[in-house]
N, C-alpha and C positions, 0 to 999 in steps of 0.2 A: 511275734507279729509275723503274719504271712509275708513272704518275699514280694508278692505282687503289690501289696499295700505300700511297702517301703519304696518300691520302684516308682509307682504312680505318684506318691507324695513327693519324692525327690525331683521327678520331672516337672511336676506342677510348681514346686518351689523355685527351681532354676528358671522356668519360663516366666514366672512372676517377677523374679529379680531382673532378668534380662529386659523385660518390658518396662519395668520401672526405670532402669538405667537409660534405656533408649528414650523414653518420654522426658526424663530429666535433662538429658543432653539436647534434645530437640527443642526444648522450651527455654533454652538459655538466652537471656536478654543480650542485645547487641552491645558492643563496646563503644566508648566515646568517639573514637576516630571514625568508625563506621557510620555512626549517626550524624556526625558533623559533615562528613563527606556527602552522605545521601541528601541531607537538607540543602547543602550548598549546590549540589548538582540539580536538584529540583528547582531551586531559585534561578540558577543560570538558564535552565531550559525555559522557564516561564518569563523571566524578566531580562535575560541577557547579562552580560558582564563576564567576569572571570571568577573561578573558584577562589582565587586569592583575595577577592573582595570580602569574603566572609570570615568572621571570627566568632569564637564561642567563649562563654564563661559559665561558671557554675551557677545554677539557679537556686531558689529557695522553696521549701515546702514540696508540693507535688511536682514542681518544675525542676527537672534534673539539669538541663542545659538550656541556655539561651543563645541561639545562633543568630547573629546579626549580619545581614548582607545588604549593603548599599541602602541603609535606612530602614529595612524591613527586619522585624524581630520575630523569630520563630521560637516559641516555648515548647520544649520537648520533655516528655515524661521518661521514666526508666525503661519503658518498653519500646522507645523509639518513635512514639506517636506525637504528632504536633498537637498541642493542647488548645491553643488559641490561634485564631487567624492572624496572618501577618499584619503588622501595624506599621505604616510608614512613620519614621521618626522625623520630626521637624527640626 
């Protein structure tokens, strides 16, 4: 096989591998602590209170976490998105 073909093939394979690794690491979902803190901060900015007023528990099905802050429940999926609007608990 000609040397140029081997070099071009090797460079393309390395570039594809590096791009795949970069995309895989860039699309890593957030960890639990990061999601809980982000939801708690958003709640405090909107409704007031303290971050310590919020707690989280594991959800079921598509709900990964349920973060409860002063009567409001935020259901979060594995990508860190809030699935349902907050619902005041009575």
